[in-house]
N, C-alpha and C positions, 0 to 999 in steps of 0.2 A: 505493499499500500502508500502511496506514494504521503508523505506528511507535511503541506500546498501549508508552505509560510508564508503566505502574498491575500491566500482568500483567509487563512486567521486573524492576519495583523489590518484586512481589514472590518472586518465584523469589534478587534477593538478598536481601533477610530474608530468606527458607527457609536462604539459605545459612550467614549472619550467625545463624540462630540456633542450626546446629550447634557454629559456631567459637566461641562465646560460650559454651554448656551444660557447655564445659570445661574451660570458664577457673576459679579459686578465685576470686579478687576480678575482682569483675563490675565492668566500669568505668559510668561517674554523666554523665550530662551532664546540663550547667545553660544553661536559656534565659533571658535575661534580658528582659527586657521593661518598656518606659515605656511608662505609659499604657494607656485600652481602647477604642483604636483592634481594631474587629470580627475585620476580613482578619488586622490580627497575637494578636488572638489566638485568629483559628481556626488561624495555621500553628500554634503554638508549642502546640497541644495536639495537632493533628495527628502536631508530632515526638515531643512525649512519647511516644502512643497507639505511636507505628511502635519506643521506642527499646523500651518495656515487651517488645513484641512480639519483639522481638530477644532482648529477657534482661537487660537495662542497668537500672539506677535512671535514673530522670526526676524535673530536679526546675527551676522556673520562680520565677523573683526577677521579682518585679513592682513598678518604679517609680510612686512618681505621677510623673505629667505634666508637673506643672512643678518637676522638678528639678537641679539641676546637674550642670554635665558632671564640676564636682571628686564630688558624692558618686556621682554613676555610675562614676567611675573609680576611690573610691575603693572602693564594693560589688565592681566588679572585680577591684580586687587580691587584695579577702580569699577570695577564689574561690582564688584564683593557689596563697595560700597556702597551703587544704586540701588537706591530702594525699588526700581523699575525692571528689574532683572530676578525673576524667578529659581532661574539654572542657567548656567555656567559649562559646555560642553567643549574643551580642547579638544582637537581631532588628533588624530595617532597614523600612522610612525607622524617623529616630523624628518624632516628632512636633512636636518644637515647632522655631523656628530656632535658637536657642542652640545645641542638641544636631546640630544640621546643619551649622550653625558648625565648629562641633567634635568632625565626625566619625571624619576622620584620629586624632586626640589619642585620642578613648576606644577607638578600635578598638587601637587600640598599644600600648594598657595593660591586652591580651589576653592573659598568657606564649606564647612563639610554640611552646611544647610543646603546649599548651591551647588553642591556636586552633585546633577542626579544620571551623572556618568557609573559613579558607586567606585572613581578611582582612587581618595586620598586614603591614608593610612590610617585617617581614624574610621574611613568608612570598611577600608578590610579589616579591622580591628574586629568590627561590631558585626560583624558578614561573620569573624571565624570563633566567635561568642554564642551565632544562632540568634542574632540577634542583629538584625542589618537595617539600615534609615534608609539606608537606597541599596536594592542588589544592584551591582554593575547590569546595565544595558542590555548587553549578549549573553551573559548568564537565566536572568529573566526572562530573556526567549526563550531559549532552550530550554530550559524549568516550564518555559510555557506549557511550550510542541510536548514534554514528554507528558504533564498531566493532560495535556490533548488525548494523546493517544492512553492513557490511564482510565481514560472519564471520567476524569476530574477536574472539574475550576479549581482554579488559583489564580489569585492576587495575591501578586510579592512582599505589596504594605499591609497585605495584616499579620497574623501570628497565630490563623492556627496553624498547626504541627501535625502535613503528610509526611505518612512513610513508604519512603523506599527499600522497609529491611526484607532478607535473602534478596534481592538485587544484588549484581557482581555489574559494576561501573566499569567503564578503566579508559579515562580521559588523555591523548594520543594529545600532548604539548602542551607545556610549563611557564606559559610564559606568566608577568604578575596581570595582566589585566582581560586575558579570558580565561587561560587553567586550572592555574591555582585558587579562580574565587571557586569557581565552578567546580573543583573537586573542593570546597572546602560546602560551598551548600549542598552538593549528593550528601557527604558526610552527613551532618548534621539532620539531615531526611533517610537515615537512618541506611544507606548502601556500603557494598564493599567497597572501594576505592584503590583504581590502581593510576597512578600518575606515570606515565612515560612522556619518553621523547622522539622525532623523528633518527635517534640515534641508541635508540635500547638495543642493545643486541637483544638478535631474534624476539625480536616485535611482534610476531603473530604468535609463540607459545602463549601473550599476554593479552592482546584483541580475542581470543580466536575462544575467552572462557568469558566475553563480557554478554550479560544478557543486557545493557547497556553502552550501546560503542560510538565514544563521542570524540570526535579527531578536529583538531584547531591549531592545527601546522601551515599553511599554508604552501603545501609540498603538493604536487598533481599527483593523484593515481598513487597515491603515498597507500593508500588503505587498498587491497583489490580481494578479491574473494576468498582465495583460502585463507584469509586472517580472517574470516569473518566468521562465527557460529549461527548455523542453521535457526531464524526465528527472532535473531536481534534486535534494536532497534539503532540506528544507527543513526547517527545528527551529523550533521559532515556542517562547521563553522569555517573553516579554513576554503581564501580564493586568491585567487592566482587566475592570472594569460596564461596559459600553451602554446605551446611552438606553434599556433594555428593565429592566438589571438583573441582566442574565445575565453569568459569564463569560464573558471571550471573548480571544484572543490576539488579535498585530501585523497575524498572516495573515490573509485571509480566505481561510476555508477550502474553504468547500463552494464557491467557483470555481477554490482551487490548488488544490486532492485529484483532479480528473481530469489537471494538468500537471506535476503533481510523478510522483518513484518514489516516493519517498518524503513521509513528511507524518506533522509528529506534532501531537494535537491537544490540544484548551484548554478544560478539563482537562482531565489523563488523560493528558499527554506530559511535559516536562520537567520540571511539580513536584513526580507520587513520586520522579522517579529523584536530585533535592538531597533532598530527607530522609534517603535510603536510602545516596545517597553521604555525608551527613553519616554517618552513624550507622556504614560504612563506615570514615571516619578516626579517629570516635573509641577503634572498634576498634585502627587500628592505635596511638594518642597512650597506650594501657598499656604498651606497649614502648618509649616514650618518654621518657628523660632531659632535664632544665634543667640 
């Protein structure tokens, strides 16, 4: 079965429209983008378009590619101090080594109550404790997809405890913004979790045990059919251009789709869910106070 993230995201978007239409003050999301990378510009434009469709105010703050980490932090601080701004998103990855080397410092400069992507150290710490203020948007999108499969409605801003007890989950990818927070979320939900990466020796020995297999590496065809357990739920959070210039994921979709019970396509799977989850977090931020 194809897990259609775009269709599910559209349903969540309609729910957001209804909720926001009753608000006197509309949420405002500001996306901070450094440089002119086409993929990053496309992602920011899509987030802005969906925000406007949901009834939010949306702006993009474009910084020059050669800006310093301190210049970027100062601009973020100005957004923290602006009472009209509800949520702040810093688009990753950064285009220069300087900014990449200071990524943690830059992300931590976002006010934790405006950190709607859930990536500050404070919000990551709360996630690890099982009491997240904002679940990282990609993670929230993936968890929402999982509960769509499991037949349970999931709302990341509620405190209900859902259980994945008895399920073995394997996460391929260990980044601070995807793999690690995803593993923490799955652990808090009771799953037995293994975290691997693209260089893990005998990777297939781990992936073949997974009831839930999630890959977030960005390496085309990393996950092949022989690496997947029959009937597994396969979530592909990787995005990369192949040699033909086409956007694909980590999973060899054509091979794996007949073996998995559920599988997400790329594009049209995790991506739309990430965007709508970011907007849901922004709505939640309306009622937060620093």
